[in-house]
VEXKOLVEX-818697 format. One record per residue (C-alpha): residue in three letters; x, y, z. Coordinates in steps of 0.5 Angstrom, whole numbers, padded with zeros to 4 digits, always signed. Example, Ala and Ser with C-alpha at 12.3 -4.5 7.8 and 13.67 -1.06 7.14 Angstrom:
! residues 2
Ala+0025-0009+0016Ser+0027-0002+0014
This chain:
! residues 353
Met+0000+0000+0000Glu+0003+0007-0002Pro+0004+0012+0004Leu-0001+0017+0002Leu-0006+0012+0001Gly-0005+0009+0008Thr-0005+0016+0011Lys-0012+0018+0008Ile-0015+0011+0010Gly-0013+0013+0017Cys-0015+0020+0017Leu-0022+0017+0014Phe-0023+0012+0020Ala-0020+0018+0025Leu-0026+0023+0022Leu-0031+0017+0023Val-0029+0015+0030Leu-0028+0022+0033Thr-0035+0025+0030Leu-0038+0019+0033Val-0035+0019+0040Cys-0036+0027+0041Gly-0043+0027+0038Leu-0045+0021+0043Ile-0043+0024+0049Pro-0049+0029+0050Ile-0054+0023+0048Cys-0051+0018+0052Phe-0050+0021+0059Lys-0056+0024+0063Trp-0052+0029+0066Phe-0053+0033+0060Gln-0061+0033+0060Thr-0064+0039+0061Thr-0070+0037+0064Thr-0068+0034+0070Ala-0062+0040+0072Thr-0063+0045+0077Gly-0059+0050+0080Cys-0052+0050+0079His-0053+0044+0074Arg-0057+0048+0070Arg-0053+0054+0070Val-0047+0050+0068Leu-0051+0047+0062Ser-0053+0054+0060Phe-0046+0056+0060Leu-0044+0050+0056Gly-0050+0051+0051Cys-0047+0059+0050Thr-0040+0056+0049Ser-0043+0051+0043Ala-0047+0057+0040Gly-0040+0061+0040Val-0037+0055+0036Phe-0043+0055+0031Leu-0042+0062+0030Gly-0035+0061+0029Ala-0036+0055+0025Gly-0041+0059+0020Phe-0037+0066+0019Met-0029+0063+0020His-0030+0057+0016Met-0036+0055+0012Thr-0038+0063+0010Ala-0030+0064+0009Glu-0029+0058+0005Ala-0035+0059+0001Leu-0034+0066-0001Glu-0026+0064-0003Gly-0029+0058-0007Ile-0034+0062-0011Lys-0029+0068-0012Ser-0024+0063-0015Glu-0029+0059-0019Ile-0032+0066-0022Gln-0025+0068-0024Asn-0024+0062-0028Leu-0030+0062-0031Val-0029+0069-0034Ile-0022+0067-0036Gln-0025+0061-0040Val-0030+0066-0043Ser-0026+0072-0045Gly-0019+0068-0046Arg-0015+0073-0042Pro-0015+0074-0034Pro-0020+0079-0031Arg-0018+0086-0029Leu-0021+0090-0024Arg-0023+0097-0025Gly-0018+0102-0025Gln-0012+0097-0026Asn-0012+0099-0034Asp-0012+0106-0033Glu-0006+0106-0028Gln-0002+0101-0033Asn-0004+0106-0039Glu-0002+0112-0035Gly+0005+0109-0033Lys+0006+0107-0040Lys+0004+0114-0043Glu+0009+0117-0038Gly+0015+0112-0040Glu+0013+0114-0047Val+0014+0121-0046Thr+0020+0121-0042Arg+0024+0117-0048Ser+0021+0122-0053Arg+0025+0127-0049Thr+0031+0124-0049Glu+0031+0121-0056Gly+0030+0128-0060Thr+0031+0125-0067Thr+0025+0120-0066Arg+0020+0124-0062Lys+0015+0124-0067Met+0016+0117-0069Met+0015+0115-0061Ala+0009+0120-0061Ile+0006+0116-0067Val+0007+0109-0064Trp+0004+0111-0057Ser-0002+0114-0061Asp-0003+0107-0064Gly-0002+0103-0058Asn-0007+0108-0054Arg-0012+0107-0059Thr-0011+0099-0059Lys-0012+0099-0052Ser-0018+0104-0052Glu-0021+0099-0056Gly-0021+0093-0051His-0023+0098-0045Ser-0030+0096-0046Asp-0029+0088-0045Asp-0024+0090-0039Asp-0030+0094-0036Ala-0035+0088-0037Asp-0030+0083-0034Ser-0029+0088-0028Ala-0037+0088-0027Tyr-0037+0081-0027Met-0032+0080-0022Glu-0034+0086-0017Tyr-0041+0083-0016Pro-0042+0080-0010Tyr-0044+0073-0012Gly-0042+0069-0006Glu-0046+0074-0001Leu-0052+0073-0006Ile-0051+0065-0006Ile-0050+0065+0002Ser-0057+0070+0002Leu-0060+0065-0002Gly-0059+0059+0003Phe-0061+0063+0008Phe-0068+0065+0005Leu-0069+0058+0002Val-0069+0055+0010Phe-0074+0061+0012Leu-0078+0060+0006Leu-0079+0052+0008Glu-0080+0054+0015Ser-0085+0059+0013Leu-0089+0054+0008Ala-0088+0048+0014Leu-0092+0053+0019Gln-0097+0055+0013Cys-0099+0048+0011Cys-0098+0045+0018Pro-0100+0049+0023Gly-0099+0044+0028Thr-0092+0045+0028Ala-0092+0051+0031Glu-0093+0048+0038Thr-0088+0049+0043Pro-0084+0043+0045Lys-0085+0041+0052Val-0077+0041+0054Gln-0077+0048+0051Glu-0084+0050+0055Gln-0080+0048+0061Glu-0074+0052+0060Leu-0078+0058+0058Gly-0082+0057+0065Thr-0076+0057+0069Ala-0073+0063+0066His-0079+0067+0067Glu-0079+0065+0074Leu-0072+0067+0075Ala-0073+0073+0071Pro-0080+0076+0070His-0077+0081+0065Ser-0074+0076+0061His-0075+0077+0053Gly-0079+0070+0053Pro-0079+0065+0047Leu-0075+0069+0042Ser-0074+0063+0038Ser-0080+0062+0033Pro-0085+0057+0035Ser-0083+0052+0030Gly-0076+0052+0033Gly-0073+0045+0035Pro-0074+0039+0031Phe-0074+0043+0024Arg-0068+0047+0025Ala-0064+0041+0028Leu-0065+0038+0022Ile-0063+0044+0018Leu-0057+0044+0022Leu-0055+0037+0021Leu-0056+0038+0013Ser-0052+0044+0013Leu-0047+0041+0017Ser-0047+0034+0013Phe-0046+0038+0006His-0040+0042+0009Ser-0037+0035+0012Val-0037+0032+0005Phe-0033+0038+0002Glu-0028+0037+0008Gly-0027+0030+0007Leu-0027+0031-0001Ala-0021+0036+0001Val-0017+0031+0005Gly-0018+0026+0000Leu-0015+0030-0006Gln-0009+0032-0002Leu-0003+0030-0006Thr+0002+0029+0000Val+0003+0026+0006Ala+0004+0032+0010Ser-0001+0036+0007Thr-0006+0031+0008Val-0004+0030+0016Gln-0004+0038+0017Leu-0011+0039+0014Cys-0014+0033+0017Leu-0012+0035+0024Ala-0015+0042+0023Val-0021+0039+0021Leu-0021+0034+0027Ala-0020+0040+0031His-0026+0044+0030Lys-0030+0038+0028Gly-0030+0035+0035Ile-0033+0041+0038Val-0038+0042+0033Val-0041+0035+0033Phe-0041+0035+0041Gly-0045+0042+0040Val-0050+0038+0035Gly-0051+0033+0040Leu-0052+0037+0046Arg-0057+0041+0041Leu-0061+0035+0039Val-0062+0033+0047Gln-0064+0040+0049Val-0070+0040+0043Gly-0072+0034+0046Thr-0070+0029+0040Lys-0071+0022+0042Ser-0065+0018+0044Arg-0066+0013+0038Trp-0066+0019+0033Ala-0061+0023+0036Val-0056+0017+0035Leu-0058+0016+0028Ser-0057+0023+0026Ile-0050+0023+0029Leu-0048+0017+0026Ser-0051+0020+0019Leu-0047+0026+0020Ala-0041+0022+0022Leu-0041+0018+0015Met-0041+0025+0011Ser-0033+0027+0012Pro-0031+0019+0011Leu-0036+0019+0005Gly-0033+0026+0002Leu-0026+0023+0003Ala-0027+0016-0001Ile-0030+0021-0006Gly-0023+0024-0007Leu-0020+0018-0007Ala-0024+0015-0013Val-0023+0022-0017Pro-0017+0021-0021Gln-0012+0027-0020Gly-0013+0033-0025Asp-0020+0030-0028Ser-0024+0035-0026Lys-0030+0037-0031Ala-0032+0044-0033Gly-0037+0047-0028Gln-0036+0042-0022Gly-0032+0047-0018Leu-0037+0052-0019Ala-0043+0047-0017Gln-0039+0045-0011Ser-0038+0052-0009Val-0045+0054-0010Leu-0047+0048-0005Glu-0042+0050+0000Gly-0045+0057+0000Met-0052+0055+0001Ala-0050+0051+0006Ala-0047+0057+0010Gly-0053+0061+0009Thr-0057+0055+0012Phe-0052+0054+0018Leu-0052+0062+0019Tyr-0060+0062+0019Val-0060+0056+0025Thr-0055+0060+0029Phe-0058+0067+0029Leu-0065+0065+0029Glu-0065+0058+0034Ile-0059+0057+0037Leu-0057+0064+0040Pro-0064+0067+0042Arg-0065+0060+0045Glu-0059+0061+0050Leu-0060+0068+0051Ala-0067+0068+0052Ser-0066+0069+0060Pro-0062+0075+0062Glu-0059+0071+0068Ala-0051+0072+0068Pro-0051+0076+0062Leu-0043+0077+0062Ala-0042+0070+0063Lys-0046+0068+0057Trp-0042+0073+0053Ser-0036+0070+0055Cys-0038+0063+0054Val-0040+0065+0047Ala-0034+0069+0046Ala-0030+0063+0048Gly-0033+0059+0043Phe-0032+0064+0037Ala-0025+0065+0039Phe-0023+0058+0039Met-0026+0057+0032Ala-0022+0063+0030Val-0016+0060+0032Ile-0017+0054+0029Ala-0018+0058+0022Leu-0011+0059+0022Trp-0010+0052+0020Ala-0016+0050+0017
């Protein structure tokens, strides 16, 4: 067996095992059940939930969104090059280059008095040729400067918003608040009569937990694919360690979220198992794809899917996870510190991921 292939197979099993272990810890231990927690125990679980919310926030901005924006920009550049046959230029770049060339021509014409008229003619001809290409360059720059990545991420956000609105419109019964959430909100009102109440939408829990799993599944497939496409042992190990570092704590947060929304243990275990298989699946696809064999538009399609997944992830983070953890005004500075700590951890991991 080749060293590179053996390393990738080892990474495959490492991703599978770590995801399963970290995701099943909150599900298998009753200590993480919020229904029976009281006093200090409930406060610790609340702080742990805030930390996981910060982790999700960091994963959404520092990893999923950043990777989607970078990938979409790169693929748009490649598409412009394929269509126009030349590298794209930003606005103002041609003018600066032309000004520099004009100054160079004028300087040379002064030092070469005998050829001054000839240089003027050459400069005018060259400037006329460049001016004819201004329209094409401006068109390319217009394509390049449009925020395609932000648009695709926003479409992912509004897609989930639409699906949830349709679910509420067609199935009004889904608007009932889960018992676990009612108990927690009741406790919050007893502790603080002036709390903001249930900030999350009524459909909340299970649906948004499913959306969270789907978006993370897409992202996990692409992470595994990136590991599987590495060309050296060193780069494979480095990228795999970076993925493991943030994936473990993110999946732990997913398991904790499934417990908090009242998901049955059997379905929670199946959800974690399916999520754990996504990165190895992507890695296996990367192993099966011959190096350098990429179809036109394949990279753009992957980047678009990553952008849509990032938008759905941000939707769940801002409209479900953060409002739920911050619904009670109990110890606001401590909660802020936990959210900031989770975000800071993901920001540090982004240096290597």
